[in-house]
SEPAMAR-572066 format. One record per residue (C-alpha): residue in one letter; x, y, z. Coordinates in steps of 0.2 Angstrom, whole numbers. Layout:
! residues N
<A, <X, Y, Z>>;
...
//
This chain:
! residues 237
<X, <60, -44, -98>>;
<X, <60, -62, -104>>;
<X, <44, -71, -98>>;
<X, <46, -87, -109>>;
<X, <38, -102, -101>>;
<X, <30, -91, -87>>;
<X, <11, -90, -85>>;
<X, <3, -73, -82>>;
<X, <-15, -70, -76>>;
<X, <-22, -54, -81>>;
<X, <-39, -49, -73>>;
<X, <-50, -36, -82>>;
<X, <-41, -41, -98>>;
<X, <-53, -33, -110>>;
<X, <-51, -16, -103>>;
<X, <-39, -3, -110>>;
<X, <-25, -6, -97>>;
<X, <-29, -25, -95>>;
<X, <-27, -28, -114>>;
<X, <-11, -17, -114>>;
<X, <-3, -28, -100>>;
<X, <-8, -44, -108>>;
<X, <-1, -39, -125>>;
<X, <15, -33, -117>>;
<X, <18, -50, -108>>;
<X, <14, -60, -124>>;
<X, <26, -49, -134>>;
<X, <39, -55, -121>>;
<X, <36, -73, -122>>;
<X, <23, -76, -108>>;
<X, <8, -88, -108>>;
<X, <-7, -77, -103>>;
<X, <-23, -81, -94>>;
<X, <-36, -68, -100>>;
<X, <-49, -65, -86>>;
<X, <-65, -56, -89>>;
<X, <-83, -57, -88>>;
<X, <-86, -55, -107>>;
<X, <-80, -66, -120>>;
<X, <-86, -54, -133>>;
<X, <-76, -40, -126>>;
<X, <-60, -51, -126>>;
<X, <-63, -56, -144>>;
<X, <-66, -37, -148>>;
<X, <-49, -34, -140>>;
<X, <-41, -46, -151>>;
<X, <-39, -61, -140>>;
<X, <-43, -79, -143>>;
<X, <-39, -96, -136>>;
<X, <-24, -104, -143>>;
<X, <-7, -111, -137>>;
<X, <-2, -96, -128>>;
<X, <-18, -88, -122>>;
<X, <-32, -95, -111>>;
<X, <-48, -85, -111>>;
<X, <-57, -87, -94>>;
<X, <-74, -80, -92>>;
<X, <-74, -77, -73>>;
<X, <-85, -67, -61>>;
<X, <-71, -61, -49>>;
<X, <-84, -59, -35>>;
<X, <-87, -77, -35>>;
<X, <-73, -87, -27>>;
<X, <-78, -103, -34>>;
<X, <-77, -96, -52>>;
<X, <-60, -89, -47>>;
<X, <-54, -105, -40>>;
<X, <-59, -114, -56>>;
<X, <-50, -101, -67>>;
<X, <-34, -105, -57>>;
<X, <-36, -124, -59>>;
<X, <-38, -122, -78>>;
<X, <-23, -111, -79>>;
<X, <-12, -123, -70>>;
<X, <-19, -138, -80>>;
<X, <-14, -129, -96>>;
<X, <2, -120, -92>>;
<X, <9, -129, -77>>;
<X, <8, -115, -64>>;
<X, <5, -97, -62>>;
<X, <20, -86, -60>>;
<X, <13, -68, -61>>;
<X, <-4, -62, -56>>;
<X, <-9, -44, -62>>;
<X, <-24, -38, -53>>;
<X, <-30, -25, -66>>;
<X, <-49, -26, -64>>;
<X, <-56, -11, -56>>;
<X, <-68, 4, -57>>;
<X, <-71, 22, -54>>;
<X, <-85, 32, -48>>;
<X, <-85, 50, -40>>;
<X, <-97, 64, -37>>;
<X, <-105, 61, -20>>;
<X, <-100, 68, -3>>;
<X, <-96, 55, 10>>;
<X, <-112, 58, 19>>;
<X, <-122, 56, 3>>;
<X, <-113, 41, -3>>;
<X, <-126, 27, -8>>;
<X, <-123, 10, -2>>;
<X, <-123, 4, -20>>;
<X, <-109, 15, -25>>;
<X, <-99, 10, -9>>;
<X, <-101, -8, -12>>;
<X, <-97, -7, -30>>;
<X, <-81, 2, -28>>;
<X, <-75, -10, -14>>;
<X, <-81, -25, -23>>;
<X, <-72, -21, -40>>;
<X, <-56, -13, -32>>;
<X, <-53, -23, -16>>;
<X, <-64, -39, -16>>;
<X, <-58, -45, -33>>;
<X, <-40, -43, -27>>;
<X, <-44, -53, -12>>;
<X, <-53, -67, -22>>;
<X, <-38, -68, -34>>;
<X, <-26, -69, -20>>;
<X, <-35, -83, -11>>;
<X, <-34, -93, -27>>;
<X, <-17, -89, -33>>;
<X, <-6, -87, -18>>;
<X, <-7, -106, -12>>;
<X, <-2, -111, -30>>;
<X, <13, -99, -29>>;
<X, <18, -105, -12>>;
<X, <18, -123, -18>>;
<X, <30, -118, -32>>;
<X, <40, -108, -20>>;
<X, <39, -91, -29>>;
<X, <29, -78, -39>>;
<X, <25, -60, -43>>;
<X, <9, -51, -39>>;
<X, <6, -33, -46>>;
<X, <-10, -23, -40>>;
<X, <-17, -7, -47>>;
<X, <-20, 6, -34>>;
<X, <-22, 25, -39>>;
<X, <-12, 40, -36>>;
<X, <-28, 48, -29>>;
<X, <-28, 34, -16>>;
<X, <-14, 44, -8>>;
<X, <-26, 58, -5>>;
<X, <-36, 47, 7>>;
<X, <-23, 52, 20>>;
<X, <-30, 70, 19>>;
<X, <-46, 68, 10>>;
<X, <-52, 72, -8>>;
<X, <-69, 80, -10>>;
<X, <-82, 69, -19>>;
<X, <-70, 55, -20>>;
<X, <-71, 47, -3>>;
<X, <-77, 30, -8>>;
<X, <-66, 28, -23>>;
<X, <-50, 34, -13>>;
<X, <-55, 23, 2>>;
<X, <-56, 8, -9>>;
<X, <-40, 11, -18>>;
<X, <-31, 15, -1>>;
<X, <-37, -2, 4>>;
<X, <-28, -9, -11>>;
<X, <-12, 0, -5>>;
<X, <-14, -7, 12>>;
<X, <-18, -25, 6>>;
<X, <-2, -24, -5>>;
<X, <9, -19, 9>>;
<X, <1, -32, 21>>;
<X, <3, -46, 7>>;
<X, <21, -41, 4>>;
<X, <25, -42, 23>>;
<X, <17, -59, 24>>;
<X, <25, -67, 8>>;
<X, <42, -59, 5>>;
<X, <51, -72, 15>>;
<X, <41, -86, 5>>;
<X, <48, -80, -12>>;
<X, <33, -70, -18>>;
<X, <35, -52, -22>>;
<X, <19, -41, -20>>;
<X, <19, -23, -27>>;
<X, <7, -10, -34>>;
<X, <7, 4, -47>>;
<X, <-2, 20, -43>>;
<X, <-7, 29, -59>>;
<X, <-15, 46, -62>>;
<X, <-27, 48, -76>>;
<X, <-25, 34, -89>>;
<X, <-26, 39, -108>>;
<X, <-42, 30, -113>>;
<X, <-56, 34, -126>>;
<X, <-68, 35, -111>>;
<X, <-57, 48, -102>>;
<X, <-55, 58, -118>>;
<X, <-73, 58, -120>>;
<X, <-77, 63, -102>>;
<X, <-63, 77, -102>>;
<X, <-63, 84, -119>>;
<X, <-54, 100, -114>>;
<X, <-40, 91, -105>>;
<X, <-23, 87, -113>>;
<X, <-21, 68, -114>>;
<X, <-3, 69, -119>>;
<X, <0, 73, -100>>;
<X, <-9, 57, -95>>;
<X, <-2, 40, -93>>;
<X, <-3, 29, -109>>;
<X, <-9, 11, -105>>;
<X, <7, 4, -114>>;
<X, <18, 15, -102>>;
<X, <9, 9, -87>>;
<X, <10, -9, -94>>;
<X, <29, -7, -95>>;
<X, <30, -3, -76>>;
<X, <19, -18, -72>>;
<X, <31, -29, -82>>;
<X, <46, -22, -73>>;
<X, <38, -27, -56>>;
<X, <35, -44, -63>>;
<X, <53, -47, -69>>;
<X, <68, -53, -61>>;
<X, <75, -35, -61>>;
<X, <62, -31, -47>>;
<X, <66, -47, -37>>;
<X, <72, -36, -22>>;
<X, <56, -25, -22>>;
<X, <43, -29, -10>>;
<X, <28, -19, -5>>;
<X, <32, -4, -16>>;
<X, <18, 8, -21>>;
<X, <25, 15, -37>>;
<X, <17, 32, -43>>;
<X, <15, 32, -62>>;
<X, <9, 50, -65>>;
<X, <14, 54, -83>>;
<X, <16, 73, -85>>;
<X, <0, 77, -74>>;
//
């Protein structure tokens, strides 16, 4: 787990999982590009621009901004070796026939389109340097898209898209030195989830730091033979 001299891009870096992933890579020697829409949130998470951090305020739905983020990262750190597509979101509660366009678009934008825009910008740079690792975040609930999950149709479908994109990218890029894999967590132990589910047992959920360890493994040389894996990370749930 030595990432010295490597550059790791983490999208959604101010979130609970994004911050845990970024901190884990820094701990193991990486230079980290912290991508988020809010500088204030990144600062609140304890990050700042310095020799080993690059804060990039980027709208991941704007391809021009994503391209510019990659250019800044390459200029500062010499390349991008790992892309962690952590940015994502969750909504549920509507039956499929009641799903509003706004919720459908939100979920596919934040879960799938952000991944697409990051891949468009980062993969050509990885191809030029003849290697890299990409880790996406699906959802264990996305597996339910094969048989249906009540009131979670749009969310499960958007996360199932992440899974299929991961597999497709892996098939396209494995012969070119780029590993593409995904983690599929269940409920992540965050303050918001504890607030929303006060009667649940959070010790059975997935700690952000535990999920970050799996992300880091998939980014490491130890996972060099792993392509297109969809790794369930389910805690005790």
